[in-house]
C-alpha positions as CSV (number, residue, x, y, z in Angstrom):
1,M,295.9,101.0,86.3
2,P,297.2,104.1,87.6
3,G,295.0,107.6,87.4
4,T,291.4,108.3,87.6
5,F,288.7,106.4,85.5
6,L,288.5,109.7,83.2
7,D,292.7,109.6,82.8
8,N,292.5,106.1,81.5
9,L,289.1,106.4,79.3
10,T,290.5,107.3,75.7
11,S,288.7,108.9,73.1
12,D,288.5,105.8,71.0
13,D,286.8,104.1,74.1
14,V,284.2,106.9,74.3
15,A,283.9,106.6,70.3
16,A,283.1,103.0,70.8
17,L,279.9,103.8,72.5
18,F,278.7,105.2,69.4
19,S,277.7,104.2,65.9
20,H,280.2,104.8,62.9
21,D,278.5,108.2,61.9
22,V,279.3,109.7,65.1
23,R,282.9,108.5,66.1
24,T,284.6,111.3,64.1
25,R,282.4,113.9,66.3
26,V,283.2,112.1,69.5
27,K,287.2,111.9,68.6
28,A,287.2,115.8,67.9
29,Y,285.3,116.7,71.0
30,W,285.7,114.4,73.7
31,P,289.4,115.7,74.5
32,L,288.0,119.3,75.0
33,I,285.0,117.7,77.2
34,A,287.7,115.4,79.2
35,A,289.9,118.6,79.9
36,S,286.7,120.6,81.6
37,L,285.7,117.4,83.6
38,K,289.1,116.9,84.8
39,E,289.4,120.9,85.9
40,R,286.2,120.5,88.1
41,H,287.0,117.1,89.3
42,L,284.4,115.2,87.4
43,T,286.6,112.0,87.1
44,S,284.7,109.0,88.6
45,R,283.2,106.5,86.7
46,E,279.9,107.6,87.7
47,A,280.1,111.1,86.7
48,V,282.2,110.4,83.4
49,L,279.5,107.9,82.1
50,Y,276.4,110.2,83.3
51,V,278.4,113.1,81.1
52,I,278.5,111.0,78.0
53,G,275.0,109.5,78.6
54,T,273.7,113.2,79.1
55,I,275.3,114.4,75.5
56,D,274.0,111.2,73.9
57,A,270.1,112.1,75.3
58,E,270.6,115.9,74.6
59,T,272.3,116.3,71.3
60,L,271.1,116.0,67.7
61,P,273.2,115.2,65.6
62,K,274.6,113.3,68.4
63,F,277.6,114.7,70.0
64,S,277.3,118.1,68.3
65,P,277.1,121.2,70.4
66,G,275.4,123.0,67.3
67,A,272.2,124.9,67.4
68,E,268.8,122.7,67.2
69,K,267.6,122.3,63.9
70,T,263.9,122.9,63.0
71,S,261.5,119.9,63.8
72,A,258.0,118.9,64.0
73,R,258.4,119.5,68.1
74,S,259.6,123.1,67.5
75,R,257.5,124.3,64.4
76,N,254.3,125.6,64.0
77,I,252.0,127.7,61.2
78,D,251.1,131.3,62.1
79,K,247.7,131.6,60.3
80,A,245.6,134.7,60.4
81,G,241.6,134.0,60.6
82,Y,240.7,137.6,61.3
83,A,237.5,139.1,59.7
84,G,237.3,136.0,57.2
85,I,240.8,136.5,55.7
86,Q,242.0,133.1,53.9
87,D,245.6,132.7,54.7
88,Q,247.7,129.7,54.0
89,G,249.9,130.4,56.9
90,T,253.6,131.3,57.6
91,V,256.0,128.4,59.1
92,R,257.6,129.5,62.1
93,P,260.6,127.1,62.5
94,F,260.5,127.8,66.3
95,G,257.3,128.7,66.9
96,E,256.2,126.3,69.5
97,Y,258.8,127.6,71.8
98,D,257.1,131.3,71.8
99,S,255.3,131.8,74.9
100,S,251.6,130.6,74.3
101,T,248.3,131.6,75.4
102,H,245.2,129.9,76.8
103,L,242.0,130.9,78.3
104,N,241.8,130.0,82.1
105,K,238.1,129.1,83.8
106,K,237.1,132.8,84.0
107,G,237.8,133.5,80.1
108,K,240.8,135.5,80.9
109,L,243.9,135.3,78.4
110,V,246.9,133.6,80.2
111,V,250.3,133.9,78.8
112,D,252.8,130.8,79.5
113,H,256.1,131.8,80.0
114,S,257.5,128.5,81.1
115,L,260.4,129.1,78.3
116,G,260.7,132.7,79.4
117,N,260.6,133.6,75.5
118,A,258.9,136.7,74.6
119,H,254.8,136.2,73.6
120,Y,254.2,136.1,69.9
121,R,251.0,137.7,69.4
122,G,250.2,136.4,65.9
123,K,249.0,137.8,62.5
124,D,245.8,138.6,63.9
125,D,247.0,140.8,66.4
126,A,248.9,142.7,63.9
127,L,245.8,142.8,61.6
128,M,243.4,144.3,64.3
129,R,246.1,146.9,65.6
130,A,246.5,147.9,61.8
131,R,242.8,148.4,61.6
132,H,242.8,150.7,64.8
133,G,245.9,152.8,63.4
134,D,248.0,151.2,66.1
135,P,251.6,150.0,65.4
136,A,252.3,146.2,65.3
137,I,254.2,144.9,68.1
138,P,257.5,143.7,67.1
139,D,258.1,140.3,66.8
140,L,261.5,139.2,68.8
141,N,261.3,135.6,67.7
142,E,263.0,134.7,70.9
143,G,261.7,131.1,70.2
144,E,264.5,130.8,67.8
145,K,266.9,132.8,69.2
146,Y,266.9,130.7,72.3
147,R,266.6,127.6,70.7
148,G,268.6,124.3,72.1
149,R,272.2,124.9,72.0
150,G,275.2,123.0,73.6
151,F,276.3,119.3,74.9
152,V,273.6,120.0,77.5
153,Q,270.9,121.5,75.3
154,I,269.9,125.0,76.7
155,T,266.4,125.9,75.5
156,G,264.5,129.0,76.1
157,K,265.4,132.3,77.6
158,Y,264.8,131.5,81.0
159,N,267.2,128.6,80.9
160,Y,269.6,130.5,79.3
161,G,269.3,133.2,82.3
162,V,269.5,130.1,84.8
163,M,272.8,129.0,83.0
164,Q,274.2,132.7,82.8
165,R,274.1,133.2,86.4
166,M,275.5,129.8,86.9
167,V,278.7,130.0,84.8
168,G,278.7,133.2,83.1
169,A,280.7,135.2,85.5
170,E,283.2,132.1,85.7
171,L,283.3,131.6,82.0
172,E,283.3,135.1,80.8
173,I,280.4,135.1,78.7
174,N,277.0,136.4,78.4
175,L,274.6,133.7,77.2
176,L,271.5,136.2,77.3
177,E,273.1,138.6,74.7
178,H,274.7,136.1,72.8
179,P,273.2,132.4,73.2
180,E,275.0,131.6,70.2
181,E,278.3,131.4,72.2
182,A,276.8,128.1,73.6
183,E,277.3,126.4,70.2
184,D,281.3,126.8,70.5
185,P,282.6,123.4,71.3
186,E,285.0,124.6,74.0
187,T,282.6,126.7,75.5
188,A,279.9,124.2,75.5
189,A,282.4,121.7,76.9
190,E,283.1,124.2,79.7
191,I,279.2,124.7,80.3
192,I,278.3,121.0,80.8
193,A,281.2,120.6,83.0
194,C,280.6,123.8,85.1
195,F,276.9,123.1,85.5
196,L,277.1,119.3,86.4
197,A,279.9,119.9,88.7
198,R,277.5,121.5,90.9
199,H,275.3,118.3,91.1
200,R,278.3,115.9,91.2
201,S,277.2,114.4,94.4
202,T,273.8,113.7,93.4
203,I,274.9,112.2,90.1
204,E,277.3,110.1,91.7
205,K,274.8,108.8,94.5
206,E,272.1,107.8,91.9
207,M,274.5,106.5,89.4
208,K,276.3,104.2,91.9
209,A,272.7,102.9,92.8
210,G,271.6,102.4,89.1
211,H,268.7,105.2,89.5
212,Y,269.3,106.5,86.0
213,K,266.2,108.3,86.1
214,A,266.6,110.1,89.2
215,A,270.0,111.1,88.0
216,R,268.8,112.3,84.9
217,K,266.5,114.6,86.7
218,V,269.5,116.8,87.3
219,V,269.2,117.8,83.6
220,N,265.5,117.0,82.8
221,K,262.9,117.6,85.3
222,Q,260.8,114.6,84.0
223,G,263.9,112.4,83.5
224,L,263.4,112.1,80.0
225,G,266.3,110.4,78.0
226,S,267.3,108.3,81.2
227,E,267.4,105.3,78.8
228,R,270.5,106.7,77.2
229,I,272.4,106.9,80.2
230,E,271.5,103.4,80.8
231,R,272.7,102.6,77.5
232,V,276.1,104.1,77.9
233,V,276.7,102.3,81.0
234,T,275.4,98.7,79.7
235,A,277.8,99.4,76.6
236,Y,280.6,100.6,78.3
237,D,280.4,97.5,80.7
238,A,280.1,95.1,77.8
239,A,283.2,96.5,76.1
240,Q,285.3,96.1,79.3
241,E,284.0,92.3,79.4
242,K,285.1,91.8,75.9
243,K,288.3,93.0,76.7
244,A,288.9,91.2,79.8
245,A,287.9,88.2,78.2
246,K,290.2,88.5,75.4
247,A,293.1,89.5,78.1
248,Q,292.4,86.1,79.5
249,A,292.2,84.4,76.4
250,A,295.8,85.6,75.4
251,R,297.1,84.2,78.9
252,T,295.6,81.1,78.5
253,M,297.6,80.3,75.2
254,G,300.8,81.8,76.8
255,P,303.2,83.9,74.7
256,P,303.7,82.9,71.0
257,R,306.1,80.2,70.1
258,P,309.7,81.4,68.6
259,P,310.1,80.3,64.9
260,S,312.0,76.9,64.6
261,T,315.8,77.5,63.9
262,V,316.2,73.9,62.7
263,G,316.8,73.6,59.1
264,P,314.8,70.8,57.1
265,Q,316.0,67.2,57.3
266,R,318.1,65.7,54.5
267,M,317.4,62.1,53.6
268,P,320.4,60.0,53.7
């Protein structure tokens, strides 16, 4: 069959790798993704199946570039305990993405900037400041502002900054100023293609060897979600085997018989 693997892969082929409730989104977005992949020469079997598996691992709802919804993993409760105050607490939908604090061995307060979001000091800090007549430090709520978006979920101000440096100029976007741009399907397709094209040799090498966890580490440093990539590869191979068996059965049976032109026999 002429053309690349990507050229011969239809939206229906990709949709068949997912459950029925996901297929409408696949058919809507795959043409955009395929066009971006082709533009950056990500057309091999290994690269294309990796992209599909990555989208499976990264998005919820599946195959949607929309902003991450709050979950038990993202939210926490901001509760005051200053001076014996009884507080029911306020839910912060993405509070777990705020930079958190802990005390080191010397008792010194250390701020964790792993996501790069501004540290939220909490209600107690505001109460103590008010007691001393100091203005409260503004809540930038960067955990929510820089929540996950896109076909390859960008999460945290630090990671938006990394992606901006990689693709911002080429795509003429500013993800730090406008992180919501990563939700646009066409932009999201450009981002995933532009990002993964920089790692094409690693992806193709590890995928060919069946090292799905190593390949997954291009996007997720711990390799979490590698089973999704393996699932896509297995499902695709199974679908191709089924097609081949069906074609073989059709060849074995031969062409259908033409309808008979002999009329019914009359009894003498």
